[in-house]
C-alpha positions in Angstrom: 0.0 0.0 0.0 1.3 3.4 -0.9 2.7 5.3 2.0 3.2 2.2 4.1 6.6 1.8 5.8 8.4 -1.3 4.6 10.4 -3.2 7.1 13.2 -5.7 6.5 14.6 -8.4 8.8 18.3 -8.3 9.8 18.9 -11.4 7.5 17.3 -9.6 4.6 19.3 -6.5 5.1 22.5 -8.6 5.3 21.5 -10.4 2.1 20.9 -7.2 0.3 24.1 -5.5 1.5 26.2 -8.5 0.3 24.8 -8.1 -3.2 24.3 -4.3 -3.4 26.7 -4.0 -6.3 24.3 -5.9 -8.6 22.2 -3.9 -11.1 19.0 -2.9 -9.3 16.6 -4.8 -11.6 18.6 -8.0 -11.1 18.9 -7.4 -7.3 15.2 -6.9 -7.0 14.3 -10.0 -9.0 16.7 -12.2 -6.9 15.4 -10.7 -3.6 11.8 -11.3 -4.4 12.6 -14.9 -5.5 14.8 -15.6 -2.5 12.6 -14.0 0.3 9.1 -14.1 -1.3 8.8 -10.3 -0.8 6.2 -9.5 -3.4 5.3 -6.4 -1.4 8.8 -4.8 -2.2 9.0 -3.0 -5.5 12.3 -2.3 -7.3 11.8 1.4 -6.3 11.5 0.4 -2.7 14.7 -1.6 -2.9 16.5 1.1 -4.7 15.4 3.7 -2.0 16.6 1.3 0.7 20.1 1.0 -0.9 20.3 4.8 -1.2 19.4 5.3 2.5 22.0 2.7 3.5 24.7 4.1 1.2 24.8 0.8 -0.7 25.7 1.9 -4.2 26.5 -0.2 -7.2 29.8 1.7 -7.8 28.9 2.2 -11.5 29.0 5.9 -12.6 28.4 5.4 -16.3 31.9 6.7 -17.0 35.1 4.9 -18.1 37.6 4.8 -15.2 40.8 6.8 -15.9 43.2 4.8 -18.1 40.4 2.5 -19.5 40.0 3.1 -23.2 36.5 3.6 -24.6 34.9 0.7 -26.6 35.0 3.0 -29.7 38.6 4.1 -29.3 40.4 3.9 -32.7 37.1 3.3 -34.5 36.7 6.8 -36.1 33.7 6.9 -38.4 32.1 3.8 -36.8 28.7 3.1 -38.4 26.2 0.4 -39.0 26.8 -1.3 -42.4 24.3 0.0 -44.9 23.4 3.2 -42.9 25.2 5.3 -45.5 22.2 4.8 -47.8 20.3 7.4 -45.8 23.0 9.9 -45.6 22.7 13.4 -47.1 25.2 14.1 -49.9 27.0 17.4 -49.7 24.7 20.1 -51.1 21.7 17.8 -51.2 18.3 19.0 -50.0 15.2 17.0 -49.4 11.7 17.6 -48.2 10.8 21.0 -46.9 14.4 22.2 -47.3 14.2 21.5 -51.1 10.8 23.2 -51.4 11.9 26.3 -49.5 15.3 26.6 -51.1 16.0 29.9 -53.0 18.9 30.0 -55.4 21.7 32.5 -55.3 20.7 35.7 -57.0 17.1 35.6 -55.7 15.8 38.9 -54.5 13.2 39.6 -51.8 11.8 42.4 -49.8 12.9 42.4 -46.1 10.7 43.2 -43.2 12.2 46.7 -43.1 11.2 47.3 -46.7 14.7 46.9 -48.3 15.4 44.9 -51.4 17.8 42.0 -50.5 19.6 39.6 -52.7 20.9 36.1 -51.9 24.6 36.1 -52.3 25.7 32.6 -51.0 24.5 29.4 -49.3 26.9 29.6 -46.4 26.2 30.0 -42.7 25.2 31.9 -40.7 21.8 32.3 -42.4 21.9 36.1 -42.0 25.0 36.3 -44.1 23.2 34.8 -47.1 21.4 38.0 -47.9 22.6 41.5 -48.5 20.8 44.7 -49.3 20.8 45.4 -53.0 21.3 49.2 -52.6 24.5 48.4 -50.6 25.7 46.0 -53.2 25.2 48.5 -56.0 26.8 51.3 -53.9 29.9 49.3 -53.2 30.2 48.3 -56.9 30.3 52.0 -57.7 32.1 53.6 -54.8 33.7 50.9 -52.8 33.1 49.7 -49.2 31.5 52.1 -46.6 33.8 53.7 -44.1 33.6 52.2 -40.6 30.8 53.7 -38.5 28.8 54.8 -41.6 25.6 53.7 -43.2 23.6 54.5 -46.3 20.6 56.9 -46.0 17.8 56.7 -48.6 17.4 60.2 -50.1 13.9 60.0 -51.6 12.4 57.8 -48.8 11.7 54.9 -51.2 13.7 52.0 -49.9 12.9 50.0 -53.0 14.9 52.5 -55.2 18.3 50.8 -55.2 20.0 53.4 -57.6 23.3 54.3 -55.9 22.5 58.0 -56.5 19.4 57.6 -54.3 21.6 56.8 -51.3 24.1 58.9 -49.3 26.8 57.7 -47.0 26.3 59.3 -43.5 27.7 58.7 -40.0 25.6 56.2 -38.1 25.5 58.7 -35.2 23.5 61.0 -37.4 20.7 58.6 -38.1 18.8 59.4 -34.9 18.6 63.1 -35.9 17.1 62.1 -39.2 14.6 59.8 -37.5 13.1 62.8 -35.5 12.0 61.2 -32.3 13.5 62.8 -29.2 15.0 65.5 -31.4 11.5 66.9 -31.8 11.5 67.3 -35.6 9.7 65.9 -38.6 11.2 62.4 -39.4 13.2 62.6 -42.7 11.5 59.6 -44.3 7.9 60.9 -43.9 8.8 64.6 -44.8 7.7 66.1 -48.1 10.3 65.8 -50.9 11.0 69.6 -50.9 11.9 69.6 -47.2 14.2 66.5 -47.2 17.3 68.3 -48.4 16.9 70.9 -45.6 16.4 68.3 -42.9 19.5 66.4 -44.1 21.6 69.6 -44.1 20.5 70.5 -40.6 21.4 67.0 -39.3 24.8 67.3 -40.9 25.5 70.7 -39.3 24.3 69.5 -35.9 26.4 66.3 -36.1 29.5 68.2 -37.1 29.0 70.6 -34.2 28.6 67.7 -31.8 31.8 66.0 -33.1 33.7 69.4 -32.7 32.6 69.7 -29.1 33.7 66.1 -28.4 37.1 66.9 -29.9 37.9 69.8 -27.6 
């Protein structure tokens, strides 16, 4: 009965202690057979051994100096298992259906045109913004700490002349926000050049103060 305290005789305890290194399943089967203790489950016997500190001595680890069974068997495999292996570059199932070849273009969540440039990892490195690709082809890599700003507000327009290289630190000023001005991207076309010029002057002034 669950919750009932199970008692053992001195002879039973001595018998168990003498065989406590046996696997618990075997020890329980032998104990029940030898003593007729159908009321004792394997869990009961395991709990008793734990309370008494009678452990099997097995840790599941190889002792120091004892080689692993697989030592020197690099590439060990079941004969015939190679039939189910994926070959390099092979795609099956959902991966094959979802695969997009290099050169494929898509619209990102932020509204930029992206192009797949490789199949390598990490996944994020497989796609690059098309406006950045075209800029670099024409003018070379961006200076460190700089980004491209869309001039007409249309992020789908990847013409390099529609993008200007600006310091990243200047982007918050163009976004409006805490600077309390009209965001550049949503401003009328005739106001955009003025907002960009103001942001450049303020950024230059800030950098000059930092340099003092």
